[in-house]
N, C-alpha and C positions, 0 to 999 in steps of 0.2 A: 490493540493494533500493536505491530513492530517498529521498534524504533528504526533510526537510519546508520547506528553505528551497527548494530546488530546482523541486521541484513548486508551490511559493506563487510560486515567479517564472515557470515555463513556463505555468501557471493567468491570471496575468495577462496573461503576454505574447502568446495565445489568444486573451483576451479584449479588450485592444487592437487585436491584427488585426481581429476582427469588427467593432468598432467601428467603425474605417475605414475598410473594406471595407463596409456596410451603415447605419450612422448609429446614432445613440442609442436610441432609443426598442428594449422591452428586450423583447416577446412579437414584433415583427414583424423584429425583428433574430435572433433566434435561429431563427424561422419559415422567415426568409429563408436562413440559415444551412446549416440541415436540408437544407430543398430542391438545394441546388445541391453538396451534399456533402461542406460543411466540417466536420471532426470535431475537438468540443472532449470527446475523451477525458484528458486530463488533471487531474481532478476529485481531488480529497486524498482523499473518502469513497471514495473506490473502492478506492484502495489499502490492500491488508492483509497485514500482517505472516503471511510462512509459513515453515512449518520449513523449514531447509535441505537436511536428510536427504529428508524423503517429500512435500515440498509442501502437507502438511497444514497450512490458514488457521484453525483452532478449537485453543482452549487451546496456545496459544502461547507462550510464556516466553521472555523481553525480555532477562533476565540472559546466556541460553544460548542465544540463538536457535533454537531445537527447540520440538517439539511437547513436551506430556509424555508418549508413546508411546517418544518415541526416548528420551525425554532419563530414561525406566524405565529400558530398554534399557539405556542408556549407565552408567547407574548403578551398575545390577546387574552389568555387568562392570568397574568397577573402572576407568572410561575417563573419568570425568571427576572431578578433585581437589578434594576437600574431601568429599566426599557421602558419607555410610554410611549407610547403612540405619538406622531407630531400628527400636526395641524398646522395650516398657514395660507 
């Protein structure tokens, strides 16, 4: 996975390259870059945390770096240290 600082740096580099090639006006610059095939796929909002086991993008738990389904399976098997099934 990418770190936030690396993404910000990559996005800034991409923007400066586009500005150097095409000028400073925003809409015209982006339009020219797209027509010539210049890729700006380094947007931070497109990067999404994903489960390391199954690749699921939703219900991601940051602390364990897995989704809720994989977390449940691993915790029921006793493979996640410090996690026990609760009952009340």
